[in-house]
C-alpha positions as CSV (number, residue, x, y, z in Angstrom):
1,M,-19.0,-18.3,-10.9
2,A,-16.9,-15.1,-10.5
3,T,-18.2,-12.5,-8.1
4,A,-18.1,-8.8,-8.5
5,A,-15.5,-8.6,-5.8
6,A,-13.3,-11.2,-7.6
7,D,-13.7,-9.3,-10.8
8,L,-12.6,-6.1,-9.0
9,I,-9.5,-7.8,-7.6
10,A,-8.7,-9.1,-11.1
11,A,-8.9,-5.6,-12.5
12,I,-6.7,-4.2,-9.7
13,E,-4.1,-6.9,-10.3
14,S,-4.1,-6.3,-14.1
15,R,-2.5,-2.9,-13.3
16,G,0.3,-4.5,-11.3
17,W,-1.4,-3.5,-8.1
18,R,-2.8,-5.6,-5.2
19,G,-6.0,-5.3,-3.3
20,R,-8.4,-6.6,-0.7
21,V,-12.1,-6.2,-0.1
22,V,-13.0,-6.0,3.6
23,P,-16.6,-6.0,5.1
24,V,-17.5,-2.8,6.8
25,S,-18.5,-4.8,9.8
26,H,-14.8,-4.6,10.8
27,L,-14.8,-0.8,11.2
28,P,-15.2,-1.0,15.0
29,D,-12.3,-3.5,15.1
30,L,-10.2,-1.1,13.0
31,E,-11.0,1.8,15.4
32,E,-10.3,-0.4,18.4
33,A,-6.9,-1.4,16.9
34,V,-5.9,2.2,16.5
35,R,-7.1,3.4,19.9
36,G,-5.3,0.4,21.4
37,F,-1.9,1.8,20.1
38,Y,-2.6,5.0,22.1
39,A,-4.0,3.2,25.2
40,R,-0.8,1.1,25.4
41,G,1.4,4.1,25.2
42,H,2.6,3.3,21.7
43,L,1.5,6.6,20.3
44,A,2.7,9.8,21.9
45,E,0.2,12.6,22.4
46,P,1.4,14.8,19.5
47,A,1.2,11.8,17.1
48,W,-2.2,10.8,18.5
49,R,-3.6,14.3,17.9
50,R,-2.5,14.1,14.3
51,V,-4.2,10.7,13.9
52,L,-7.5,11.9,15.5
53,S,-7.6,15.0,13.4
54,Y,-7.8,12.9,10.2
55,L,-9.5,9.6,11.0
56,T,-13.2,8.8,11.0
57,F,-14.7,5.3,11.4
58,E,-18.3,6.2,10.5
59,L,-19.9,5.2,7.2
60,P,-19.7,8.1,4.7
61,A,-22.8,10.4,4.4
62,D,-22.7,10.0,0.6
63,L,-22.7,6.2,0.8
64,P,-24.4,5.2,4.0
65,E,-25.2,1.8,2.5
66,A,-21.6,0.9,2.0
67,R,-20.9,-2.8,2.5
68,S,-17.2,-3.0,2.1
69,V,-13.9,-1.1,2.1
70,V,-11.5,-1.7,-0.8
71,V,-7.8,-1.2,0.0
72,V,-5.3,-1.1,-2.9
73,A,-1.5,-1.2,-2.8
74,V,0.2,0.6,-5.7
75,P,4.0,0.4,-6.3
76,V,5.7,3.8,-6.2
77,P,9.4,4.9,-6.6
78,Q,11.7,7.2,-4.7
79,V,12.0,10.6,-6.3
80,R,15.2,12.6,-6.8
81,L,15.3,16.4,-7.0
82,V,18.5,18.2,-8.0
83,F,19.4,21.5,-6.5
84,H,22.4,23.7,-7.6
85,R,24.3,25.6,-5.0
86,R,27.7,27.3,-5.2
87,G,28.6,25.4,-8.3
88,E,27.6,22.0,-6.9
89,R,24.9,19.7,-8.2
90,V,23.2,18.4,-5.1
91,P,20.7,15.5,-5.5
92,V,18.1,15.2,-2.8
93,V,15.8,12.2,-2.2
94,V,12.1,12.3,-1.6
95,P,10.8,8.9,-0.2
96,P,8.0,7.0,-2.0
97,T,4.4,8.3,-1.7
98,Y,5.2,12.0,-1.1
99,A,5.6,13.4,-4.6
100,G,2.4,13.1,-6.6
101,E,0.5,11.6,-3.7
102,A,-2.8,13.4,-4.2
103,P,-3.2,12.8,-8.0
104,R,-2.1,9.2,-7.6
105,I,-4.7,8.5,-5.0
106,E,-7.4,10.3,-7.0
107,G,-6.4,8.3,-10.1
108,V,-6.8,5.0,-8.2
109,R,-10.1,6.0,-6.7
110,S,-11.3,7.1,-10.2
111,D,-10.4,3.7,-11.6
112,L,-12.1,1.9,-8.7
113,A,-15.3,4.0,-9.3
114,A,-15.2,3.2,-13.0
115,W,-14.7,-0.5,-12.6
116,L,-17.4,-0.8,-9.9
117,G,-19.7,1.6,-11.7
118,R,-19.8,-0.7,-14.7
119,A,-21.1,-3.4,-12.4
120,G,-23.7,-1.1,-10.9
121,Y,-21.9,-0.3,-7.6
122,R,-20.8,3.0,-6.1
123,T,-17.8,4.2,-4.2
124,A,-16.9,6.9,-1.6
125,K,-13.8,8.2,0.0
126,T,-12.4,6.9,3.3
127,R,-10.5,8.5,6.1
128,L,-9.3,5.3,7.6
129,P,-5.9,4.0,8.9
130,L,-5.0,2.3,5.7
131,K,-1.7,0.7,6.9
132,T,-3.6,-1.0,9.7
133,L,-6.3,-2.0,7.3
134,A,-3.8,-3.4,4.8
135,V,-2.1,-5.5,7.5
136,R,-5.3,-6.8,9.0
137,S,-6.7,-7.7,5.6
138,G,-3.5,-9.8,4.8
139,L,-2.5,-7.4,2.0
140,A,0.6,-6.3,3.8
141,A,2.8,-7.2,6.8
142,Y,4.4,-5.0,9.4
143,G,8.2,-4.5,9.4
144,R,10.0,-3.8,12.7
145,N,10.1,-0.2,11.6
146,N,6.3,-0.1,11.7
147,I,6.2,0.4,7.9
148,C,4.0,-2.0,6.0
149,Y,5.4,-4.2,3.2
150,V,3.6,-5.8,0.3
151,P,5.1,-8.8,-1.5
152,G,6.9,-7.8,-4.6
153,M,6.7,-4.1,-3.7
154,G,8.6,-3.9,-0.4
155,S,7.8,-0.6,1.4
156,F,7.6,1.3,-1.9
157,V,3.9,1.4,-1.7
158,Q,1.0,3.9,-1.9
159,L,-2.1,2.6,-0.1
160,V,-5.5,3.8,-1.3
161,G,-8.9,3.1,0.2
162,A,-12.5,3.5,-0.9
163,Y,-15.9,2.5,0.5
164,A,-18.2,0.6,-1.8
165,D,-21.7,-0.8,-1.7
166,L,-20.1,-4.0,-3.2
167,P,-20.5,-7.1,-1.0
168,A,-17.2,-8.6,0.1
169,D,-16.4,-12.0,-1.2
170,G,-15.5,-13.7,2.0
171,D,-13.7,-12.1,4.9
172,P,-9.9,-11.7,4.8
173,W,-9.7,-10.0,8.3
174,G,-7.2,-11.4,10.6
175,E,-4.6,-10.6,13.3
176,P,-1.7,-8.3,12.2
177,K,1.3,-10.2,11.0
178,A,5.0,-9.2,11.0
179,L,7.5,-10.0,8.3
180,V,9.0,-13.4,9.0
181,R,12.6,-12.1,8.6
182,C,12.0,-9.5,11.3
183,A,12.3,-12.2,13.9
184,T,16.0,-12.4,13.3
185,C,16.9,-9.2,11.4
186,V,17.7,-5.9,13.3
187,A,19.1,-4.0,10.3
188,C,16.6,-1.1,10.7
189,L,17.1,-1.0,14.4
190,R,20.9,-0.5,14.0
191,R,20.5,2.1,11.2
192,C,17.9,4.3,12.9
193,P,19.9,7.3,14.2
194,T,17.2,8.5,16.6
195,G,16.5,5.3,18.5
196,A,12.9,5.2,17.3
197,I,13.1,1.5,16.7
198,A,13.6,-0.7,19.7
199,E,14.0,-4.4,20.4
200,D,11.4,-4.6,23.2
201,R,8.4,-3.4,21.1
202,F,7.2,-3.9,17.5
203,L,5.9,-0.3,17.1
204,L,8.4,2.5,16.6
205,S,8.4,5.5,19.0
206,S,6.8,8.1,16.8
207,E,8.0,10.9,18.9
208,R,11.6,9.8,18.2
209,C,11.1,9.2,14.5
210,L,12.9,11.8,12.3
211,T,9.9,11.7,9.8
212,F,7.6,12.9,12.6
213,H,9.8,15.9,13.2
214,N,10.6,17.0,9.7
215,E,6.9,16.9,8.8
216,S,6.1,19.1,11.8
217,V,6.0,22.9,11.7
218,E,7.6,22.9,15.2
219,D,11.3,23.6,15.5
220,F,13.5,20.5,15.5
221,P,14.2,19.4,19.1
222,D,17.7,20.0,20.3
223,W,18.5,16.3,20.4
224,V,18.0,16.0,16.6
225,D,21.5,16.0,15.0
226,P,21.5,17.9,11.6
227,S,23.7,15.1,10.2
228,W,20.7,12.7,10.5
229,H,18.8,14.5,7.8
230,H,19.1,13.0,4.3
231,C,15.7,13.4,2.6
232,L,13.8,16.6,1.7
233,I,10.9,15.2,3.8
234,G,10.5,11.9,5.6
235,C,13.4,9.5,6.1
236,M,14.8,6.4,4.3
237,R,17.3,5.2,6.8
238,C,15.4,2.1,7.9
239,Q,14.0,1.4,4.4
240,D,17.4,1.6,2.7
241,V,18.8,-1.3,4.7
242,C,15.7,-3.5,4.8
243,P,16.3,-6.8,3.0
244,E,12.7,-6.7,1.9
245,N,13.5,-3.7,-0.3
246,R,16.5,-5.2,-2.0
247,D,14.7,-5.5,-5.4
248,V,13.2,-2.0,-5.4
249,L,15.9,0.3,-3.9
250,G,17.2,1.1,-7.3
251,W,13.8,2.4,-8.5
252,V,14.4,6.2,-8.4
253,E,12.8,8.8,-10.7
254,E,14.4,12.2,-11.2
255,L,11.5,14.6,-11.1
256,A,12.9,18.2,-11.2
257,E,16.1,20.2,-11.2
258,F,16.4,23.7,-9.7
259,T,18.9,26.3,-10.7
260,E,21.2,28.3,-8.3
261,E,18.7,31.1,-8.4
262,E,15.7,28.8,-7.7
263,T,17.6,27.1,-4.9
264,A,18.3,30.5,-3.3
265,F,14.5,31.1,-3.2
266,F,14.1,27.9,-1.2
267,L,16.9,28.8,1.2
268,S,15.4,32.3,1.8
269,R,12.2,30.5,2.7
270,A,10.2,32.8,0.5
271,P,6.5,32.0,0.3
272,L,5.4,30.0,-2.7
273,A,3.4,33.0,-3.9
274,A,6.5,35.1,-4.1
275,L,8.4,32.7,-6.5
276,P,8.7,33.5,-10.2
277,A,5.9,31.9,-12.1
278,E,8.1,29.3,-13.8
279,T,9.7,28.2,-10.5
280,A,6.3,28.1,-8.7
281,A,4.9,25.9,-11.4
282,K,7.9,23.6,-11.1
283,V,7.3,23.4,-7.3
284,R,3.6,22.8,-7.7
285,G,4.3,20.1,-10.2
286,L,6.0,18.1,-7.5
287,E,2.6,17.6,-5.8
288,I,4.3,17.2,-2.4
289,W,1.5,17.6,0.1
290,E,3.5,19.1,3.0
291,D,3.7,22.8,3.5
292,F,6.3,24.5,1.2
293,G,7.8,26.2,4.2
294,L,8.8,22.8,5.6
295,L,10.5,21.8,2.4
296,C,12.5,25.1,2.5
297,R,13.5,24.5,6.1
298,N,14.5,20.9,5.5
299,L,16.5,21.8,2.4
300,K,18.5,24.4,4.3
301,V,19.5,21.7,6.8
302,L,20.4,19.3,4.1
303,L,22.6,21.8,2.2
304,G,24.1,23.0,5.4
305,R,25.6,19.6,6.0
306,N,28.1,20.3,3.2
307,G,28.4,24.0,3.7
308,A,26.4,24.9,0.7
309,A,23.4,26.5,2.5
310,S,25.1,29.7,3.6
């Protein structure tokens, strides 16, 4: 006889997604796993403060009777934006999960609520470390670059979580696993320009990761070479060379194109509110969660690499 949890997983997979249902009894284990990263010196203080500002391992006030956590992996593409500067058409990459993240997550949560609602169950939002949860549940495996990979999707994955009063069907919890090929592959280690990926540990040094710095409002450290930047936000260096992504690297969607005048607004670092209405609407349509000022700063560095920013 099919259980409600099995029916939910079937609905998730019918969308081309993947999912797991984990008992909430593992919330303390999840918290311990994350705190262990910091205790062992694998998370630098700035990264740890970011983590603590977001995460909570308590059952939600709007669903204190939650019995499980549902974690879902949704395949997502890279995005390409095109900027025009000094007569040049300059394509700029945005890695998977940034553009459209908020509406994508809300859409998945809405689907989960609808599917479970028909069976008499309720859902609530989570603020959990979904990458750790996905790996511990067997949904994903870690790469040497500390990014999680899902079979058939590579690292082009959006993870979404939700609490539910649905009972879990069994317990998929286990020790974290690494990709088998990582035992012999060092492609990402060799490609990383900052040295964030090392041979002697299987967790990258967040304080060395380019993504950490181009998502931060702080000025770039002096040791960051401008030539390392190649995405509007985040970084794709390690993902581009990963053999696990061979089948998805060509999945790129062109999302928007900005004229010379619009590009100039970015480079002047004008506030979003000061942009012409049409340009502002185009920017908001990107649904990139980072501060607009960061995108302007990062774009200036990118265009400056070919002399087009001045």
